BABA-798454 format. One record per residue (C-alpha): residue number from 1; residue in three letters; x negated, y negated, z. Coordinates in nm, 3 decimals, m for minus. Example, Ala and Ser with C-alpha at 12.3 -4.5 7.8 and 13.67 -1.06 7.14 Angstrom:
1_ALA_m1.230_0.450_0.780
2_SER_m1.367_0.106_0.714
//
This chain:
1_UNK_m11.117_m10.596_7.149
2_UNK_m11.121_m10.423_6.815
3_UNK_m10.912_m10.561_6.535
4_UNK_m10.583_m10.372_6.523
5_UNK_m10.498_m10.206_6.193
6_UNK_m10.129_m10.139_6.147
7_UNK_m10.018_m9.848_5.929
8_UNK_m9.674_m9.735_5.815
9_UNK_m9.507_m9.403_5.732
10_UNK_m9.690_m9.222_6.011
11_UNK_m9.563_m8.912_6.190
12_UNK_m9.595_m8.774_6.541
13_UNK_m9.523_m8.400_6.583
14_UNK_m9.538_m8.183_6.893
15_UNK_m9.410_m7.836_6.989
16_UNK_m9.321_m7.675_7.324
17_UNK_m9.299_m7.996_7.524
18_UNK_m9.250_m8.047_7.895
19_UNK_m9.043_m8.365_7.926
20_UNK_m8.970_m8.579_8.229
21_UNK_m8.751_m8.887_8.196
22_UNK_m8.720_m9.083_8.515
23_UNK_m8.696_m9.431_8.662
24_UNK_m9.015_m9.501_8.856
25_UNK_m9.201_m9.778_9.027
26_UNK_m9.527_m9.856_8.846
27_UNK_m9.733_m9.711_9.132
28_UNK_m9.541_m9.379_9.116
29_UNK_m9.634_m9.307_8.755
30_UNK_m9.979_m9.160_8.824
31_UNK_m9.827_m8.936_9.095
32_UNK_m9.575_m8.795_8.845
33_UNK_m9.849_m8.736_8.588
34_UNK_m10.059_m8.559_8.852
35_UNK_m9.760_m8.339_8.943
36_UNK_m9.726_m8.240_8.576
37_UNK_m10.099_m8.158_8.557
38_UNK_m10.068_m7.952_8.877
39_UNK_m9.758_m7.767_8.753
40_UNK_m9.933_m7.673_8.428
41_UNK_m10.249_m7.560_8.609
42_UNK_m10.058_m7.354_8.868
43_UNK_m9.868_m7.176_8.591
44_UNK_m10.174_m7.121_8.369
45_UNK_m10.030_m7.338_8.094
46_UNK_m10.270_m7.534_7.879
47_UNK_m10.181_m7.865_7.725
48_UNK_m10.160_m7.835_7.348
49_UNK_m10.223_m8.203_7.280
50_UNK_m10.248_m8.542_7.443
51_UNK_m10.004_m8.675_7.700
52_UNK_m9.739_m8.907_7.553
53_UNK_m9.525_m9.171_7.725
54_UNK_m9.234_m9.384_7.609
55_UNK_m9.087_m9.673_7.806
56_UNK_m8.716_m9.722_7.746
57_UNK_m8.652_m10.010_7.984
58_UNK_m8.814_m10.219_8.256
59_UNK_m8.609_m10.391_8.523
60_UNK_m8.661_m10.576_8.846
61_UNK_m8.490_m10.422_9.151
62_UNK_m8.537_m10.589_9.489
63_UNK_m8.849_m10.763_9.359
64_UNK_m9.005_m10.439_9.232
65_UNK_m9.058_m10.339_8.871
66_UNK_m8.873_m10.017_8.782
67_UNK_m8.968_m9.837_8.459
68_UNK_m8.736_m9.602_8.270
69_UNK_m9.004_m9.376_8.123
70_UNK_m9.035_m9.042_7.951
71_UNK_m9.354_m8.840_7.993
72_UNK_m9.416_m8.571_7.731
73_UNK_m9.677_m8.296_7.769
74_UNK_m9.712_m8.049_7.479
75_UNK_m9.781_m7.696_7.607
76_UNK_m9.960_m7.402_7.446
77_UNK_m9.658_m7.174_7.500
78_UNK_m9.288_m7.177_7.571
79_UNK_m9.221_m7.163_7.941
80_UNK_m8.921_m7.179_8.171
81_UNK_m8.948_m7.506_8.358
82_UNK_m8.823_m7.611_8.701
83_UNK_m8.501_m7.815_8.699
84_UNK_m8.701_m8.138_8.739
85_UNK_m8.840_m8.099_8.385
86_UNK_m8.676_m8.049_8.047
87_UNK_m8.810_m7.831_7.768
88_UNK_m8.810_m7.964_7.414
89_UNK_m8.896_m7.709_7.150
90_UNK_m8.989_m7.974_6.895
91_UNK_m9.054_m8.346_6.885
92_UNK_m9.080_m8.502_6.542
93_UNK_m9.104_m8.878_6.491
94_UNK_m9.122_m8.980_6.128
95_UNK_m9.141_m9.309_5.939
96_UNK_m9.327_m9.480_6.222
97_UNK_m9.532_m9.796_6.236
98_UNK_m9.865_m9.708_6.397
99_UNK_m10.162_m9.879_6.559
100_UNK_m10.459_m9.755_6.759
101_UNK_m10.545_m9.944_7.079
102_UNK_m10.915_m9.898_7.160
103_UNK_m10.966_m10.093_7.477
104_UNK_m10.857_m10.144_7.832
105_UNK_m10.485_m10.057_7.877
106_UNK_m10.442_m10.387_8.062
107_UNK_m10.447_m10.546_7.713
108_UNK_m10.203_m10.299_7.556
109_UNK_m9.935_m10.571_7.541
110_UNK_m10.146_m10.755_7.280
111_UNK_m10.131_m10.448_7.053
112_UNK_m9.754_m10.415_7.112
113_UNK_m9.712_m10.782_7.021
114_UNK_m9.899_m10.728_6.691
115_UNK_m9.682_m10.427_6.609
116_UNK_m9.359_m10.614_6.689
117_UNK_m9.476_m10.912_6.483
118_UNK_m9.550_m10.678_6.190
119_UNK_m9.205_m10.518_6.225
120_UNK_m9.035_m10.861_6.233
121_UNK_m9.247_m11.013_5.953
122_UNK_m9.160_m10.719_5.727
123_UNK_m8.787_m10.716_5.813
124_UNK_m8.809_m10.364_5.952
125_UNK_m8.564_m10.224_6.209
126_UNK_m8.711_m10.058_6.517
127_UNK_m8.511_m9.747_6.616
128_UNK_m8.730_m9.591_6.889
129_UNK_m8.933_m9.715_7.183
130_UNK_m9.310_m9.723_7.147
131_UNK_m9.460_m9.377_7.199
132_UNK_m9.805_m9.401_7.355
133_UNK_m10.036_m9.108_7.280
134_UNK_m10.329_m9.097_7.523
135_UNK_m10.616_m8.973_7.306
136_UNK_m10.857_m8.985_7.597
137_UNK_m10.744_m8.994_7.955
138_UNK_m10.839_m9.216_8.241
139_UNK_m11.085_m9.043_8.472
140_UNK_m11.252_m9.337_8.645
141_UNK_m11.226_m9.714_8.657
142_UNK_m11.544_m9.729_8.446
143_UNK_m11.362_m9.557_8.157
144_UNK_m11.087_m9.817_8.117
145_UNK_m11.262_m10.016_7.844
146_UNK_m11.310_m9.692_7.647
147_UNK_m10.942_m9.589_7.644
148_UNK_m10.787_m9.491_7.313
149_UNK_m10.408_m9.502_7.286
150_UNK_m10.223_m9.438_6.961
151_UNK_m9.888_m9.620_6.942
152_UNK_m9.598_m9.506_6.724
153_UNK_m9.270_m9.697_6.679
154_UNK_m8.996_m9.534_6.471
155_UNK_m8.853_m9.752_6.196
156_UNK_m8.515_m9.716_6.024
157_UNK_m8.589_m9.572_5.678
158_UNK_m8.279_m9.738_5.536
159_UNK_m8.291_m10.077_5.372
160_UNK_m7.993_m10.273_5.498
//
């Protein structure tokens, strides 16, 4: 695994975003992402940037892990969306702590741990979940070790 460099005062900006926030089982996530890809393709909408996810909560229900997740897909144009999806004209995260994870997503927790340690060691206050920006996307099991995921966590700009 590459050494993780942590940076501060980073920004994440997107326009014309398809948003889906839902509670899902882990194994349902790829189905939802595929449905988004299919919707965009069927409506001749191009993605205008990488797919982004944010996990708001994880809970155990009847022995299964349920994830409260938001999936964000920037689009090349404004478009009326089916009721299942929300449209966000702009997404702007500022004053974020940032790290790039260049390795298998199975080890993403190690990068999160380094970011959280940095936040705690520097007495910063986290005010957003971690936003994961998928710079390259999974296409086969052989690509997992080549994954690149940028992680942004919003920090309170106030000193309390």
